[in-house]
FIFI-335765 format. One record per residue (C-alpha): residue number from 0; x, y negated, z. Coordinates in nm, 4 decimals, padded with zeros to 6 digits. Layout:
BEGIN
@i = NUM; x = X; y = Y; z = Z
...
//
This chain:
BEGIN
@i = 0; x = 00.0037; y = 00.0106; z = 00.0012
@i = 1; x = 00.1639; y = -00.3265; z = -00.1197
@i = 2; x = 00.2527; y = -00.6094; z = 00.1438
@i = 3; x = 00.0243; y = -00.9241; z = 00.0991
@i = 4; x = 00.3371; y = -01.1258; z = 00.1462
@i = 5; x = 00.4222; y = -01.3361; z = -00.0924
@i = 6; x = 00.7396; y = -01.2782; z = -00.3313
@i = 7; x = 01.0313; y = -01.5313; z = -00.2907
@i = 8; x = 01.3097; y = -01.4971; z = -00.5410
@i = 9; x = 01.6396; y = -01.4797; z = -00.3793
@i = 10; x = 01.9497; y = -01.6894; z = -00.4556
@i = 11; x = 02.3129; y = -01.7091; z = -00.4535
@i = 12; x = 02.4459; y = -01.8515; z = -00.2330
@i = 13; x = 02.8630; y = -01.9503; z = -00.3386
@i = 14; x = 03.1194; y = -02.0953; z = -00.1325
@i = 15; x = 03.4697; y = -02.2570; z = -00.2959
@i = 16; x = 03.7525; y = -02.0433; z = -00.1563
@i = 17; x = 03.9231; y = -02.2336; z = 00.0531
@i = 18; x = 04.2195; y = -02.4567; z = -00.0530
@i = 19; x = 04.6125; y = -02.3509; z = -00.0319
@i = 20; x = 04.7868; y = -02.5233; z = 00.2137
@i = 21; x = 04.8816; y = -02.8601; z = 00.1595
@i = 22; x = 04.5858; y = -02.9584; z = -00.1037
@i = 23; x = 04.3338; y = -03.1511; z = 00.0059
@i = 24; x = 03.9560; y = -03.0176; z = 00.1067
@i = 25; x = 03.7751; y = -03.0532; z = -00.2321
@i = 26; x = 03.4235; y = -03.3043; z = -00.1284
@i = 27; x = 03.0790; y = -03.0531; z = -00.0249
@i = 28; x = 02.8528; y = -03.0838; z = -00.2973
@i = 29; x = 02.4901; y = -03.0673; z = -00.2888
@i = 30; x = 02.4339; y = -02.6210; z = -00.3775
@i = 31; x = 02.1399; y = -02.4128; z = -00.4282
@i = 32; x = 01.9038; y = -02.4002; z = -00.0946
@i = 33; x = 02.0033; y = -02.0893; z = 00.1549
@i = 34; x = 01.8135; y = -01.7189; z = 00.0981
@i = 35; x = 01.4384; y = -01.7371; z = 00.2547
@i = 36; x = 01.3973; y = -02.1461; z = 00.1591
@i = 37; x = 01.1802; y = -02.3143; z = -00.0711
@i = 38; x = 01.2599; y = -02.4156; z = -00.3680
@i = 39; x = 01.1621; y = -02.6892; z = -00.5029
@i = 40; x = 00.9325; y = -02.8147; z = -00.7131
@i = 41; x = 01.0145; y = -03.0240; z = -01.0122
@i = 42; x = 00.6851; y = -03.1954; z = -01.0367
@i = 43; x = 00.6805; y = -03.3412; z = -00.6992
@i = 44; x = 00.9140; y = -03.6645; z = -00.7241
@i = 45; x = 01.1811; y = -03.7043; z = -00.4407
@i = 46; x = 01.3121; y = -03.9930; z = -00.3236
@i = 47; x = 01.4101; y = -04.2915; z = -00.5209
@i = 48; x = 01.7744; y = -04.3444; z = -00.5965
@i = 49; x = 01.9464; y = -04.6187; z = -00.4508
@i = 50; x = 01.9725; y = -04.9209; z = -00.7492
@i = 51; x = 02.2552; y = -05.1237; z = -00.8427
@i = 52; x = 02.3766; y = -05.3897; z = -00.6460
@i = 53; x = 02.2406; y = -05.7171; z = -00.7525
@i = 54; x = 02.4287; y = -05.9168; z = -00.9251
@i = 55; x = 02.6431; y = -06.2070; z = -00.7498
@i = 56; x = 02.7648; y = -06.5560; z = -00.8773
@i = 57; x = 02.9162; y = -06.5049; z = -01.2148
@i = 58; x = 03.3303; y = -06.5596; z = -01.1954
@i = 59; x = 03.4518; y = -06.8979; z = -01.3337
@i = 60; x = 03.5943; y = -06.8265; z = -01.6930
@i = 61; x = 03.9360; y = -06.9775; z = -01.6964
@i = 62; x = 04.0406; y = -07.2876; z = -01.8698
@i = 63; x = 04.2668; y = -07.3079; z = -02.0845
@i = 64; x = 04.4424; y = -07.6726; z = -02.1879
@i = 65; x = 04.5964; y = -07.7870; z = -02.5261
@i = 66; x = 04.5974; y = -07.9337; z = -02.8309
@i = 67; x = 04.2156; y = -07.9229; z = -02.9843
@i = 68; x = 04.1435; y = -07.7124; z = -02.6159
@i = 69; x = 03.9714; y = -07.8840; z = -02.3144
@i = 70; x = 04.1896; y = -07.9014; z = -02.0440
@i = 71; x = 04.1050; y = -07.8492; z = -01.6535
@i = 72; x = 03.9404; y = -08.1306; z = -01.4384
@i = 73; x = 03.9761; y = -08.4678; z = -01.4606
@i = 74; x = 04.1277; y = -08.3954; z = -01.8363
@i = 75; x = 03.8999; y = -08.5254; z = -02.0887
@i = 76; x = 03.8481; y = -08.2998; z = -02.3899
@i = 77; x = 03.9000; y = -08.5317; z = -02.6901
@i = 78; x = 03.5448; y = -08.6662; z = -02.8202
@i = 79; x = 03.3883; y = -08.5815; z = -03.1895
@i = 80; x = 03.5065; y = -08.8056; z = -03.4249
@i = 81; x = 03.8018; y = -08.9155; z = -03.2413
@i = 82; x = 04.1477; y = -08.9463; z = -03.3758
@i = 83; x = 04.3301; y = -08.6250; z = -03.2831
@i = 84; x = 04.7199; y = -08.5865; z = -03.2672
@i = 85; x = 04.7374; y = -08.3026; z = -03.5711
@i = 86; x = 04.7075; y = -08.6296; z = -03.7719
@i = 87; x = 05.0181; y = -08.7394; z = -03.6800
@i = 88; x = 05.3119; y = -08.7039; z = -03.9017
@i = 89; x = 05.6789; y = -08.8015; z = -03.7458
@i = 90; x = 05.9726; y = -08.7911; z = -03.9744
@i = 91; x = 06.2652; y = -08.8227; z = -03.7772
@i = 92; x = 06.5827; y = -08.8984; z = -03.8558
@i = 93; x = 06.8811; y = -08.8864; z = -03.6740
@i = 94; x = 06.8624; y = -08.5577; z = -03.4072
@i = 95; x = 07.1004; y = -08.6947; z = -03.0815
@i = 96; x = 07.0030; y = -08.5474; z = -02.7312
@i = 97; x = 06.7248; y = -08.8258; z = -02.7097
@i = 98; x = 06.5458; y = -08.8041; z = -03.0941
@i = 99; x = 06.5485; y = -08.4385; z = -03.0536
@i = 100; x = 06.3775; y = -08.4362; z = -02.7043
@i = 101; x = 06.1467; y = -08.7115; z = -02.8163
@i = 102; x = 06.0715; y = -08.4675; z = -03.0934
@i = 103; x = 05.9948; y = -08.1845; z = -02.7829
@i = 104; x = 05.8027; y = -08.4240; z = -02.6282
@i = 105; x = 05.5680; y = -08.5077; z = -02.9544
@i = 106; x = 05.4752; y = -08.1283; z = -03.0031
@i = 107; x = 05.3701; y = -08.0919; z = -02.6361
@i = 108; x = 05.1605; y = -08.4097; z = -02.7005
@i = 109; x = 04.9722; y = -08.1849; z = -03.0283
@i = 110; x = 05.1609; y = -08.3072; z = -03.3262
@i = 111; x = 05.2435; y = -08.0476; z = -03.4807
@i = 112; x = 05.3779; y = -08.2069; z = -03.8547
@i = 113; x = 05.7063; y = -08.2770; z = -03.7276
@i = 114; x = 05.9943; y = -08.3195; z = -04.0849
@i = 115; x = 06.4201; y = -08.3872; z = -03.8391
@i = 116; x = 06.6515; y = -08.4010; z = -03.9965
@i = 117; x = 07.0318; y = -08.4263; z = -03.9293
@i = 118; x = 07.3158; y = -08.2248; z = -04.0746
@i = 119; x = 07.5501; y = -08.2350; z = -03.7846
@i = 120; x = 07.6921; y = -08.0498; z = -03.5224
@i = 121; x = 07.5687; y = -08.1085; z = -03.2085
@i = 122; x = 07.8166; y = -08.2017; z = -02.9809
@i = 123; x = 07.9109; y = -08.2154; z = -02.5877
@i = 124; x = 07.7196; y = -08.5873; z = -02.6049
@i = 125; x = 07.4337; y = -08.4627; z = -02.7379
@i = 126; x = 07.3176; y = -08.2245; z = -02.4287
@i = 127; x = 07.2038; y = -08.3408; z = -02.1331
@i = 128; x = 06.8559; y = -08.4281; z = -02.2349
@i = 129; x = 06.7129; y = -08.0801; z = -02.2795
@i = 130; x = 06.6486; y = -08.0421; z = -02.6221
@i = 131; x = 07.0277; y = -07.8683; z = -02.6976
@i = 132; x = 07.1179; y = -07.6213; z = -02.4887
@i = 133; x = 07.5584; y = -07.5095; z = -02.4299
@i = 134; x = 07.4709; y = -07.1738; z = -02.6726
@i = 135; x = 07.3402; y = -07.4744; z = -02.9941
@i = 136; x = 07.7116; y = -07.6395; z = -03.0109
@i = 137; x = 07.8638; y = -07.6137; z = -03.2839
@i = 138; x = 07.4341; y = -07.5301; z = -03.4651
@i = 139; x = 07.3304; y = -07.8556; z = -03.7169
@i = 140; x = 07.1398; y = -08.0559; z = -03.5145
@i = 141; x = 06.8818; y = -07.9937; z = -03.7456
@i = 142; x = 06.8550; y = -07.6103; z = -03.7277
@i = 143; x = 06.8465; y = -07.6115; z = -03.3665
@i = 144; x = 06.6377; y = -07.8239; z = -03.3019
@i = 145; x = 06.3945; y = -07.6413; z = -03.5795
@i = 146; x = 06.4686; y = -07.3344; z = -03.3551
@i = 147; x = 06.3448; y = -07.4750; z = -03.0169
@i = 148; x = 06.0560; y = -07.6677; z = -03.1465
@i = 149; x = 05.9085; y = -07.2696; z = -03.3205
@i = 150; x = 05.9618; y = -07.1602; z = -02.9722
@i = 151; x = 05.8217; y = -07.4009; z = -02.7711
@i = 152; x = 05.4565; y = -07.3645; z = -03.0192
@i = 153; x = 05.4511; y = -07.1139; z = -03.2891
@i = 154; x = 05.1504; y = -07.3001; z = -03.4492
@i = 155; x = 05.4716; y = -07.5976; z = -03.5755
@i = 156; x = 05.6579; y = -07.5472; z = -03.8994
@i = 157; x = 05.9052; y = -07.8263; z = -03.8950
@i = 158; x = 06.1263; y = -07.8259; z = -04.1534
@i = 159; x = 06.4483; y = -08.0118; z = -04.2879
@i = 160; x = 06.4036; y = -08.2909; z = -04.6024
@i = 161; x = 06.2590; y = -08.6772; z = -04.6158
@i = 162; x = 06.1246; y = -08.5764; z = -04.9347
@i = 163; x = 05.8723; y = -08.3659; z = -04.7896
@i = 164; x = 05.7214; y = -08.6260; z = -04.5718
@i = 165; x = 05.3852; y = -08.7311; z = -04.6954
@i = 166; x = 05.3355; y = -09.1334; z = -04.8505
@i = 167; x = 05.1915; y = -09.4098; z = -04.7169
@i = 168; x = 04.8272; y = -09.3223; z = -04.8357
@i = 169; x = 04.7956; y = -09.0370; z = -04.5643
@i = 170; x = 04.7594; y = -09.2520; z = -04.2447
@i = 171; x = 04.9435; y = -09.1492; z = -03.9389
@i = 172; x = 05.2761; y = -09.1638; z = -04.0462
@i = 173; x = 05.5736; y = -09.3160; z = -03.9011
@i = 174; x = 05.9572; y = -09.2982; z = -03.9026
@i = 175; x = 06.1762; y = -09.1984; z = -03.5956
@i = 176; x = 06.5196; y = -09.2748; z = -03.6092
@i = 177; x = 06.8095; y = -09.2109; z = -03.3589
@i = 178; x = 07.1473; y = -09.3312; z = -03.4158
@i = 179; x = 07.5145; y = -09.3472; z = -03.1915
@i = 180; x = 07.7216; y = -09.6303; z = -03.1663
@i = 181; x = 07.9922; y = -09.7673; z = -03.0133
@i = 182; x = 08.0931; y = -10.0261; z = -02.7896
@i = 183; x = 08.1479; y = -10.2830; z = -03.0966
@i = 184; x = 07.8259; y = -10.1928; z = -03.2477
@i = 185; x = 07.9583; y = -09.9385; z = -03.5316
@i = 186; x = 07.6982; y = -09.6214; z = -03.6139
@i = 187; x = 07.8927; y = -09.3167; z = -03.5432
@i = 188; x = 07.6723; y = -09.1025; z = -03.7699
@i = 189; x = 07.5862; y = -09.0867; z = -04.1303
@i = 190; x = 07.3417; y = -09.3503; z = -04.2286
@i = 191; x = 07.0179; y = -09.1690; z = -04.3843
@i = 192; x = 07.0032; y = -09.4266; z = -04.6726
@i = 193; x = 06.6532; y = -09.5087; z = -04.8108
@i = 194; x = 06.4759; y = -09.1835; z = -04.7287
@i = 195; x = 06.1597; y = -09.3560; z = -04.6500
@i = 196; x = 05.8190; y = -09.5608; z = -04.8140
@i = 197; x = 05.8362; y = -09.9078; z = -04.7811
@i = 198; x = 05.5346; y = -09.9246; z = -04.5720
@i = 199; x = 05.6443; y = -09.6737; z = -04.3435
@i = 200; x = 05.6588; y = -09.7809; z = -03.9850
@i = 201; x = 06.0005; y = -09.7453; z = -03.7742
@i = 202; x = 06.0839; y = -09.7061; z = -03.4365
@i = 203; x = 06.4179; y = -09.7198; z = -03.3797
@i = 204; x = 06.6795; y = -09.6558; z = -03.0860
@i = 205; x = 07.0493; y = -09.6895; z = -03.0742
@i = 206; x = 07.3184; y = -09.5443; z = -02.7831
@i = 207; x = 07.5923; y = -09.7738; z = -02.6826
@i = 208; x = 07.8399; y = -09.6874; z = -02.4180
@i = 209; x = 07.6217; y = -09.6883; z = -02.0946
@i = 210; x = 07.2355; y = -09.8012; z = -02.2299
@i = 211; x = 07.0418; y = -09.7743; z = -02.4934
@i = 212; x = 06.8729; y = -10.0351; z = -02.7060
@i = 213; x = 06.5407; y = -09.9916; z = -02.8205
@i = 214; x = 06.4724; y = -10.1415; z = -03.1519
@i = 215; x = 06.1209; y = -10.3766; z = -03.2133
@i = 216; x = 05.8731; y = -10.1783; z = -03.4346
@i = 217; x = 05.9234; y = -10.2377; z = -03.7841
@i = 218; x = 05.8106; y = -10.1373; z = -04.1662
@i = 219; x = 06.0782; y = -09.9016; z = -04.2960
@i = 220; x = 06.1849; y = -10.2142; z = -04.5416
@i = 221; x = 06.2851; y = -10.4406; z = -04.2985
@i = 222; x = 06.4503; y = -10.1475; z = -04.0743
@i = 223; x = 06.7661; y = -10.3254; z = -03.9099
@i = 224; x = 07.0779; y = -10.2784; z = -04.1801
@i = 225; x = 07.4434; y = -10.1598; z = -04.0290
@i = 226; x = 07.5593; y = -10.5391; z = -04.0094
@i = 227; x = 07.2241; y = -10.6553; z = -03.7990
@i = 228; x = 07.2727; y = -10.3613; z = -03.5526
@i = 229; x = 07.6662; y = -10.4123; z = -03.5727
@i = 230; x = 07.6213; y = -10.7505; z = -03.4877
@i = 231; x = 07.3544; y = -10.6934; z = -03.1936
@i = 232; x = 07.4641; y = -10.4365; z = -03.0246
@i = 233; x = 07.8088; y = -10.5601; z = -02.9620
@i = 234; x = 07.6820; y = -10.8628; z = -02.7472
@i = 235; x = 07.4844; y = -10.5629; z = -02.5471
@i = 236; x = 07.5920; y = -10.7304; z = -02.1700
@i = 237; x = 07.8215; y = -10.4596; z = -01.9788
@i = 238; x = 07.6561; y = -10.2482; z = -01.6773
@i = 239; x = 07.7957; y = -10.3602; z = -01.3042
@i = 240; x = 08.0734; y = -10.2257; z = -01.2275
@i = 241; x = 08.0326; y = -10.1701; z = -00.8731
@i = 242; x = 08.1257; y = -09.7511; z = -00.7503
@i = 243; x = 07.7851; y = -09.6914; z = -00.6033
@i = 244; x = 07.6208; y = -09.8052; z = -00.9694
@i = 245; x = 07.8776; y = -09.6128; z = -01.1360
@i = 246; x = 07.8487; y = -09.2989; z = -00.9349
@i = 247; x = 07.4757; y = -09.2841; z = -00.9584
@i = 248; x = 07.4470; y = -09.3894; z = -01.3141
@i = 249; x = 07.6270; y = -09.1033; z = -01.4195
@i = 250; x = 07.4119; y = -08.8589; z = -01.2260
@i = 251; x = 07.1385; y = -08.9700; z = -01.3246
@i = 252; x = 07.2164; y = -08.9834; z = -01.6918
@i = 253; x = 07.0516; y = -08.6760; z = -01.7943
@i = 254; x = 06.7571; y = -08.7511; z = -01.5983
@i = 255; x = 06.7477; y = -09.0661; z = -01.7293
@i = 256; x = 06.7755; y = -08.9617; z = -02.1077
@i = 257; x = 06.4863; y = -08.7450; z = -02.0651
@i = 258; x = 06.2984; y = -08.9999; z = -01.9430
@i = 259; x = 06.3264; y = -09.2118; z = -02.2381
@i = 260; x = 06.2487; y = -08.9673; z = -02.4612
@i = 261; x = 05.9214; y = -08.9412; z = -02.3498
@i = 262; x = 05.9042; y = -09.3110; z = -02.3408
@i = 263; x = 05.9673; y = -09.2859; z = -02.6649
@i = 264; x = 05.7247; y = -08.9692; z = -02.7681
@i = 265; x = 05.4362; y = -09.2290; z = -02.6239
@i = 266; x = 05.5340; y = -09.4915; z = -02.7741
@i = 267; x = 05.5619; y = -09.2828; z = -03.1166
@i = 268; x = 05.1709; y = -09.2105; z = -03.0616
@i = 269; x = 05.0744; y = -09.5922; z = -03.0196
@i = 270; x = 05.2102; y = -09.6863; z = -03.3246
@i = 271; x = 05.0543; y = -09.4169; z = -03.5505
@i = 272; x = 04.7307; y = -09.4265; z = -03.3416
@i = 273; x = 04.6105; y = -09.7586; z = -03.5466
@i = 274; x = 04.5861; y = -09.6331; z = -03.8812
@i = 275; x = 04.3818; y = -09.3086; z = -03.7502
@i = 276; x = 04.1295; y = -09.5588; z = -03.6247
@i = 277; x = 04.0943; y = -09.7992; z = -03.8188
@i = 278; x = 04.3751; y = -10.0452; z = -03.7437
@i = 279; x = 04.5584; y = -10.2364; z = -04.0191
@i = 280; x = 04.9092; y = -10.1733; z = -04.1190
@i = 281; x = 05.2212; y = -10.3250; z = -04.0242
@i = 282; x = 05.2425; y = -10.6872; z = -04.1662
@i = 283; x = 05.5275; y = -10.9008; z = -04.2747
@i = 284; x = 05.6212; y = -11.2333; z = -04.1603
@i = 285; x = 05.8851; y = -11.4625; z = -04.0018
@i = 286; x = 06.0053; y = -11.4217; z = -03.6559
@i = 287; x = 06.3695; y = -11.3032; z = -03.5111
@i = 288; x = 06.2968; y = -11.0045; z = -03.2680
@i = 289; x = 06.4136; y = -10.9205; z = -02.9232
@i = 290; x = 06.5384; y = -10.5367; z = -02.8804
@i = 291; x = 06.5401; y = -10.3864; z = -02.5346
@i = 292; x = 06.8193; y = -10.2660; z = -02.3468
@i = 293; x = 06.7454; y = -09.9811; z = -02.1326
@i = 294; x = 06.9988; y = -09.8598; z = -01.8735
@i = 295; x = 07.0709; y = -09.5830; z = -01.6596
@i = 296; x = 06.9311; y = -09.4509; z = -01.3936
@i = 297; x = 06.6131; y = -09.6924; z = -01.3752
@i = 298; x = 06.4559; y = -09.6106; z = -01.7233
@i = 299; x = 06.1567; y = -09.8468; z = -01.6406
@i = 300; x = 06.4458; y = -10.1398; z = -01.6301
@i = 301; x = 06.4956; y = -10.3907; z = -01.9545
@i = 302; x = 06.6666; y = -10.6519; z = -02.0559
@i = 303; x = 06.5603; y = -10.8166; z = -02.3642
@i = 304; x = 06.8315; y = -10.8586; z = -02.6486
@i = 305; x = 06.8062; y = -11.1412; z = -02.9309
@i = 306; x = 06.8913; y = -10.9234; z = -03.2506
@i = 307; x = 07.1712; y = -11.1291; z = -03.4323
@i = 308; x = 07.0611; y = -11.1638; z = -03.8335
@i = 309; x = 07.3450; y = -11.4128; z = -03.9381
@i = 310; x = 07.5760; y = -11.1520; z = -04.1179
@i = 311; x = 07.3184; y = -11.0170; z = -04.3083
@i = 312; x = 06.9614; y = -11.1454; z = -04.5055
@i = 313; x = 06.7895; y = -10.8349; z = -04.4723
@i = 314; x = 06.5832; y = -10.9932; z = -04.2182
@i = 315; x = 06.4266; y = -11.2490; z = -04.3942
@i = 316; x = 06.0790; y = -11.2402; z = -04.4374
@i = 317; x = 06.0472; y = -10.9681; z = -04.1670
@i = 318; x = 05.7931; y = -10.9707; z = -03.9113
@i = 319; x = 05.9088; y = -10.8037; z = -03.5864
@i = 320; x = 05.5830; y = -10.7164; z = -03.3441
@i = 321; x = 05.6042; y = -10.7662; z = -03.0154
@i = 322; x = 05.8583; y = -10.9846; z = -03.0056
@i = 323; x = 05.9303; y = -11.2028; z = -02.7490
@i = 324; x = 06.0318; y = -11.6240; z = -02.6857
//
């Protein structure tokens, strides 16, 4: 006679073998029900599984600064329709330590079109502003600087060739010229010659022993000739001869050169901006003009220097913006 108890299927219970010595125990897993227990009914819903955690506040996206990209807080992005530094084109003639460092500063500011020219070798006098290293000694200055510019910003493709520089119809063009002279004003490096359009504005600096002379901005057609430079630079007053003044000037010379280069880059941008923003081109006209003498250790201070054009006729009918007195 059969039993009235319902048949309960037997369930095989398996156990994992104990782990070997030295190995961690395997975490427990939900296994089959024990023998004689009730088999869960799949049609009966069990307890709800915990849902995903509520999302927290989104992390702020990293802010990248640089040309054409918004910078960090306090660095306003360029407004639409305004000129951009990528529209500036600079022809650099004479790559001493100051003008070469100015080219690197211009690239940091977003100027990508740089035409750098000076086939002479890098010397000890070119070091100190960070534009060249000792490994560059003896290399052509233009080749060494092109390498530095490309390494600083791969978007920049610098060239060396004034014939490749844009003509005066393209706005945003200017010439940056550097010269090195002895105490008598005689140039120690070759003159670049007539390599730019007459209308291009020229910003130039000339290094003499113990000082840097910033020439007023003029059109390339009215650039100073060797006679003007010799007569004017020979009249640069001697620096103070005190012992401490000499020591401080020697100590601060690298910082002084780097600061002059940064100022030169900012002034170059100021010269290029008007032509990109509907400004008038550099005018012609008369005026003797004045240069500025900058001395270490403090580049902010300057001394006026009258330009001597008595020995030549190249300055006739020319205007020197910013002339004083």
